C-alpha positions as CSV (number, residue, x, y, z in Angstrom):
1,X,86.9,89.1,82.7
2,X,89.7,91.6,82.9
3,X,87.6,93.9,85.2
4,X,86.8,91.0,87.5
5,X,90.5,90.0,87.7
6,X,91.4,93.6,88.6
7,X,88.8,93.8,91.4
8,X,89.8,90.4,92.8
9,X,93.5,91.3,92.7
10,X,92.8,94.5,94.7
11,X,90.8,92.6,97.2
12,X,93.5,90.0,97.6
13,X,96.2,92.6,98.1
14,X,94.2,94.4,100.7
15,X,93.3,91.2,102.6
16,X,96.9,90.0,102.5
17,X,98.1,93.3,103.9
18,X,95.5,93.2,106.7
19,X,96.4,89.6,107.5
20,X,100.1,90.4,107.5
21,X,99.6,93.3,110.0
22,X,97.5,91.2,112.3
23,X,100.0,88.3,112.2
24,X,102.7,90.8,113.1
25,X,100.9,91.6,116.3
26,X,98.5,94.5,115.5
27,X,94.9,94.1,116.6
28,X,92.1,94.2,114.1
29,X,90.9,97.4,115.8
30,X,94.3,99.0,115.1
31,X,94.4,97.8,111.5
32,X,90.8,98.8,110.7
33,X,91.2,102.6,110.1
34,X,94.1,102.1,107.7
35,X,92.3,99.2,106.1
36,X,89.3,101.3,105.3
37,X,91.4,104.2,103.9
38,X,93.5,101.8,101.8
39,X,90.3,100.1,100.5
40,X,88.7,103.4,99.5
41,X,91.9,104.6,97.9
42,X,92.4,101.4,95.9
43,X,88.9,101.1,94.6
44,X,89.0,104.8,93.6
45,X,92.1,104.1,91.6
46,X,90.3,101.1,89.9
47,X,87.3,103.3,89.2
48,X,89.4,106.0,87.6
49,X,91.2,103.4,85.6
50,X,88.0,102.0,84.2
51,X,86.6,105.4,83.5
52,X,83.3,105.3,81.6
53,X,83.7,101.7,80.6
54,X,80.8,100.5,82.8
55,X,78.7,103.7,82.7
56,X,75.1,103.1,81.8
57,X,73.7,105.3,79.0
58,X,72.1,108.4,80.5
59,X,74.0,108.2,83.7
60,X,75.4,111.6,84.3
61,X,77.4,110.7,87.5
62,X,81.0,111.7,87.2
63,X,83.8,109.2,88.0
64,X,86.2,111.9,89.0
């Protein structure tokens, strides 16, 4: 439940920021590159915070 809450919170914050920028007059096309970068950064941070918690046994993929 904690992981789902973290993921939803990140999604909500990103969506709110995008909405705020569009409401302030930026076009979706202008917001898009920053939105993609912010999303990748945010979910990398979540992934690093979770570490190996969700790793399947035998999965040698590194989270770093």
